[in-house]
C-alpha positions as semicolon CSV with decimal commas, in nm:
position;residue;x (nm);y (nm);z (nm)
1;M;6,596;13,722;9,875
2;T;6,395;13,543;9,605
3;R;6,443;13,166;9,593
4;H;6,412;12,966;9,274
5;A;6,360;12,593;9,232
6;P;6,619;12,402;9,027
7;S;6,568;12,434;8,653
8;P;6,367;12,142;8,509
9;E;6,626;12,116;8,233
10;R;6,898;12,020;8,480
11;R;7,029;11,663;8,494
12;W;6,794;11,425;8,672
13;N;6,848;11,125;8,895
14;H;6,720;10,996;9,229
15;N;6,930;11,251;9,417
16;T;6,874;11,566;9,211
17;H;6,501;11,492;9,229
18;F;6,511;11,608;9,593
19;H;6,705;11,930;9,548
20;A;6,379;12,125;9,540
21;R;6,292;11,986;9,883
22;V;6,616;12,126;10,018
23;L;6,535;12,471;9,879
24;D;6,176;12,451;10,002
25;A;6,305;12,405;10,358
26;V;6,523;12,719;10,353
27;P;6,443;12,953;10,644
28;E;6,359;13,317;10,580
29;G;6,667;13,538;10,579
30;A;6,916;13,255;10,520
31;H;7,238;13,352;10,342
32;T;7,499;13,079;10,393
33;A;7,478;12,714;10,292
34;L;7,694;12,405;10,336
35;D;7,665;12,113;10,091
36;V;7,801;11,803;10,265
37;G;7,928;11,534;10,028
38;T;7,884;11,760;9,728
39;G;7,993;11,497;9,472
40;N;7,944;11,642;9,124
41;G;7,839;11,973;9,277
42;L;7,484;11,995;9,141
43;L;7,323;12,079;9,475
44;A;7,595;12,334;9,548
45;R;7,517;12,496;9,211
46;D;7,144;12,499;9,281
47;L;7,207;12,663;9,617
48;H;7,437;12,918;9,453
49;D;7,178;12,994;9,185
50;A;6,923;13,049;9,463
51;G;7,143;13,325;9,602
52;F;7,340;13,154;9,876
53;D;7,703;13,193;9,978
54;V;7,789;12,824;9,934
55;T;8,059;12,604;10,083
56;A;8,082;12,250;9,944
57;I;8,290;11,967;10,091
58;D;8,377;11,619;9,971
59;L;8,646;11,361;10,040
60;D;8,699;11,250;9,681
61;A;8,961;11,463;9,504
62;D;8,866;11,363;9,148
63;V;8,495;11,435;9,175
64;L;8,563;11,759;9,361
65;R;8,806;11,873;9,092
66;A;8,543;11,808;8,824
67;A;8,276;11,992;9,023
68;R;8,503;12,294;9,064
69;A;8,585;12,299;8,693
70;A;8,219;12,272;8,593
71;N;8,126;12,563;8,820
72;A;8,422;12,794;8,764
73;D;8,184;13,088;8,707
74;T;8,062;13,077;9,068
75;G;8,205;13,185;9,399
76;I;8,141;12,846;9,558
77;Q;8,410;12,749;9,808
78;W;8,515;12,391;9,733
79;L;8,680;12,200;10,017
80;R;8,838;11,857;10,015
81;G;8,800;11,703;10,357
82;D;8,602;11,501;10,608
83;V;8,302;11,689;10,743
84;M;8,343;11,511;11,077
85;G;8,673;11,680;11,151
86;H;8,706;11,979;10,921
87;D;8,722;12,319;11,092
88;F;8,488;12,542;10,893
89;G;8,526;12,830;11,134
90;Q;8,153;12,906;11,116
91;Q;7,802;12,768;11,124
92;F;7,562;12,781;10,829
93;D;7,203;12,893;10,781
94;V;7,142;12,585;10,567
95;V;7,323;12,253;10,599
96;A;7,228;12,003;10,329
97;S;7,341;11,647;10,275
98;V;7,217;11,434;9,985
99;A;7,303;11,062;9,971
100;T;7,600;11,110;10,203
101;V;7,528;11,016;10,565
102;H;7,528;10,643;10,487
103;H;7,897;10,690;10,398
104;L;7,975;10,813;10,750
105;P;8,104;10,554;11,001
106;D;7,853;10,646;11,274
107;L;7,503;10,768;11,186
108;S;7,431;10,920;11,527
109;A;7,762;11,108;11,538
110;G;7,715;11,218;11,178
111;L;7,373;11,371;11,239
112;A;7,500;11,537;11,557
113;R;7,792;11,689;11,365
114;L;7,561;11,827;11,094
115;A;7,338;11,971;11,365
116;D;7,640;12,141;11,525
117;L;7,723;12,303;11,189
118;T;7,371;12,447;11,162
119;A;7,339;12,804;11,286
120;P;7,070;12,896;11,540
121;G;6,747;12,942;11,349
122;G;6,899;12,755;11,053
123;T;6,780;12,437;10,884
124;L;6,940;12,097;10,834
125;V;6,810;11,883;10,547
126;V;6,931;11,527;10,505
127;V;6,827;11,327;10,200
128;G;6,942;10,968;10,231
129;L;6,892;10,606;10,138
130;A;6,870;10,300;10,357
131;K;6,775;9,933;10,362
132;P;6,407;9,834;10,341
133;T;6,297;9,611;10,629
134;R;5,927;9,692;10,673
135;L;5,627;9,624;10,450
136;R;5,582;9,997;10,397
137;D;5,941;10,025;10,273
138;H;5,882;9,758;10,011
139;V;5,552;9,911;9,898
140;L;5,719;10,249;9,853
141;G;6,000;10,073;9,669
142;L;5,749;9,940;9,417
143;A;5,607;10,290;9,377
144;G;5,963;10,408;9,325
145;V;6,010;10,167;9,035
146;A;5,710;10,320;8,859
147;Q;5,826;10,675;8,933
148;H;6,179;10,594;8,815
149;R;6,054;10,456;8,484
150;W;5,825;10,751;8,422
151;S;6,078;11,018;8,514
152;S;6,363;10,846;8,328
153;W;6,148;10,827;8,015
154;R;6,037;11,188;8,049
155;R;6,365;11,349;8,156
156;G;6,641;11,096;8,097
157;Y;6,854;10,948;8,372
158;W;7,193;11,100;8,452
159;E;7,448;10,876;8,626
160;H;7,673;11,063;8,866
161;S;8,044;10,987;8,899
162;A;8,073;11,024;9,277
163;P;8,175;10,717;9,483
164;T;7,890;10,500;9,606
165;C;7,833;10,293;9,920
166;W;7,608;9,990;9,869
167;P;7,429;9,840;10,044
168;P;7,352;10,112;10,298
169;P;7,452;10,011;10,652
170;H;7,125;10,120;10,815
171;S;6,757;10,042;10,767
172;Y;6,495;10,314;10,722
173;A;6,362;10,226;11,068
174;Q;6,707;10,273;11,222
175;V;6,752;10,609;11,050
176;Q;6,413;10,729;11,174
177;H;6,487;10,615;11,529
178;T;6,830;10,782;11,527
179;A;6,693;11,107;11,386
180;D;6,424;11,116;11,657
181;A;6,690;11,068;11,924
182;V;6,959;11,305;11,792
183;L;6,756;11,576;11,619
184;M;6,480;11,653;11,865
185;G;6,172;11,785;11,687
186;S;6,293;11,682;11,341
187;E;6,059;11,565;11,067
188;Y;6,129;11,232;10,898
189;R;5,953;11,145;10,575
190;R;5,998;10,835;10,360
191;H;5,963;10,880;9,985
192;P;5,957;10,665;9,673
193;L;6,276;10,662;9,466
194;W;6,438;10,493;9,767
195;R;6,499;10,808;9,968
196;Y;6,407;10,958;10,302
197;V;6,417;11,326;10,398
198;I;6,497;11,456;10,747
199;T;6,428;11,824;10,811
200;W;6,535;11,992;11,136
201;R;6,530;12,355;11,246
202;R;6,785;12,450;11,508
203;P;6,630;12,660;11,785
204;R;6,747;13,018;11,815
């Protein structure tokens, strides 16, 4: 199946900027995808356009209703519910979560739940934000300011309507430590634009 990166004409913000990283991490032969905390549904749409059978879940009824209406031409399955307790009845080849895990009450339990939803041989990608506590965090934050200004000037900045949680309850250091403990063998990378990316492949 041929994969395509999100169209450069699509709406841009600090979250959609990382959609391509989700698609880049897709394992060969993947067919099903779960978008956790889908919000306005842009990642779910990008996954659909890349050829996946997509399930998208969110707690907020209003934002989910708008996402469903904006993507009525797709076969995306839209679910209102809490990912921690919802019975999906299956695992997924790709589990993706963008700017969502800091909304969950327990980071360790949240990552473990997303791992459980990932099929053997599948990939979990978590894009998140956290509190800066180290010098490196602050330096990357300054780089993020420059990148934000350049990208906003070049592409415009789109403000999503999904609920926010600020400030994040965890630091970048805490997220990295938790990911190392819960997702054995995962890769953690800190990026400008105030985001980190965790990539984990579930063993077959």
